[in-house]
C-alpha positions, 0 to 999 in steps of 0.5 A: 183750485186748492189755492184759490179755495185757501185764498177765499177761506182766509180773506177776512170777510169769511172769517169776519162771517164765521165769527158773527155766525158764532156770536149769534149763535151765543147770543141766541142761546143767551136770548133763549135762557132771558126769555125762558127763566127771566121773562116768562116766569114772571108773565105766568105769574100774572097769568095765574101761575101758567108755566108757558113751556107745558102749554099745549093742545094735546091731538092725540093722547098716549096709547100704547106705543103711540106718544102723545101728539100735540100742538105746543104753543107755549113754546111757540109763544117763547121762540115769538118772544125771542125773536122780538127781543133779538129783533130789537136787538139787532135793530138799535145795533145796526142804528148805532153802527149807522150813527158811528159810520155817519160820523166818521163820514163827517169827520172824513169830510172836514178839511184840516185847517192849515197850520200857521206855518202854511198860512204864514208860507201863503201869504209870503208867497202871495206878497212875493207874487205882487 
């Protein structure tokens, strides 16, 4: 059973998946920073200096030991924008990969033209048959 586990973990697909998850997590952090630090400040300025991360609807005010209970819809808006950007980038990456795959399939389907030597030998064979 241990050998089967080793074979499974060493397979290329598992390693590729692990790399994809790590890169995806890093990409997610980059997109989150891009939205939070680059996209949202100008949008906030256009809307009159609104900081989206601070937008919240307070359900219960802080009283004594009870913390504020609020719905942080500003953070939710930022998360939706993160998702839209990631989705758009992934869409274009998939389209690029599909285009590259189609181009590769077309190249594979083409039969290479015979070389001059092969053409000459074919002609000689045909003449000898006559």
